[in-house]
C-alpha positions as CSV (number, residue, x, y, z in Angstrom):
1,M,-5.2,-21.3,9.3
2,I,-1.6,-20.8,8.4
3,R,-0.9,-17.6,6.5
4,F,2.3,-17.4,4.5
5,R,4.1,-14.1,4.4
6,L,6.3,-14.8,1.4
7,K,5.4,-11.6,-0.4
8,E,6.4,-9.5,2.7
9,V,9.7,-11.4,3.1
10,I,10.5,-10.9,-0.6
11,A,9.7,-7.1,-0.3
12,D,12.0,-6.8,2.7
13,Y,14.8,-8.8,0.9
14,E,14.5,-6.5,-2.1
15,F,14.7,-3.4,0.1
16,Q,17.8,-4.6,1.9
17,A,19.5,-5.9,-1.2
18,G,18.6,-2.8,-3.2
19,R,17.5,-4.9,-6.1
20,R,14.5,-6.9,-7.3
21,I,14.3,-10.6,-7.0
22,T,11.9,-12.9,-9.0
23,L,10.2,-16.1,-8.0
24,E,12.2,-17.7,-10.8
25,A,15.5,-16.7,-9.1
26,I,14.3,-17.9,-5.8
27,A,13.2,-21.2,-7.4
28,K,16.6,-21.6,-9.0
29,D,18.4,-21.0,-5.7
30,T,16.1,-23.1,-3.5
31,G,15.1,-25.9,-5.8
32,I,11.4,-25.2,-5.2
33,H,9.3,-25.0,-8.3
34,R,8.2,-21.5,-9.3
35,T,4.6,-22.6,-9.4
36,T,4.8,-23.8,-5.8
37,L,6.4,-20.5,-4.8
38,S,3.6,-18.6,-6.5
39,K,1.0,-20.7,-4.7
40,I,2.7,-20.1,-1.3
41,A,2.7,-16.4,-2.0
42,G,-0.8,-16.1,-3.2
43,V,-3.2,-18.9,-2.6
44,R,-5.1,-18.6,0.7
45,G,-4.8,-21.8,2.8
46,Y,-2.2,-23.4,0.5
47,N,-0.5,-26.4,2.0
48,T,3.2,-27.0,1.4
49,T,6.0,-29.2,2.8
50,T,8.2,-28.5,5.7
51,D,11.1,-29.1,3.3
52,A,10.0,-26.1,1.2
53,I,9.6,-23.9,4.3
54,G,13.1,-25.0,5.5
55,R,14.6,-24.1,2.1
56,L,13.0,-20.6,2.2
57,C,14.2,-20.0,5.7
58,K,17.7,-20.9,4.6
59,F,17.5,-18.7,1.5
60,F,16.1,-15.6,3.4
61,D,18.2,-16.4,6.5
62,C,15.1,-16.0,8.7
63,P,13.2,-18.0,11.3
64,V,10.1,-19.9,10.3
65,E,7.8,-17.4,12.1
66,R,8.9,-14.7,9.7
67,L,7.6,-16.8,6.8
68,M,4.3,-17.9,8.2
69,E,1.8,-17.1,11.0
70,Y,-1.2,-18.8,12.6
71,I,-4.5,-17.0,12.2
72,P,-7.4,-18.5,14.3
73,E,-10.4,-19.2,12.1
74,E,-13.6,-17.5,13.1
75,K,-16.4,-19.8,14.2
């Protein structure tokens, strides 16, 4: 399963910038709908497009492995 780490990336961004950032602000800057961002951040196993991942990587200036990780499923 792929686990998105958007909440952690947002927290790091806020700490470095010294200010809060909302999903609405990220949506405005990336062109990704706020509902999609919310699902990426909070819905286990959510499936999104590589375009959305690319836009988030560009916004946060980070590699893709910072936004998501592979977690093997237990058998």
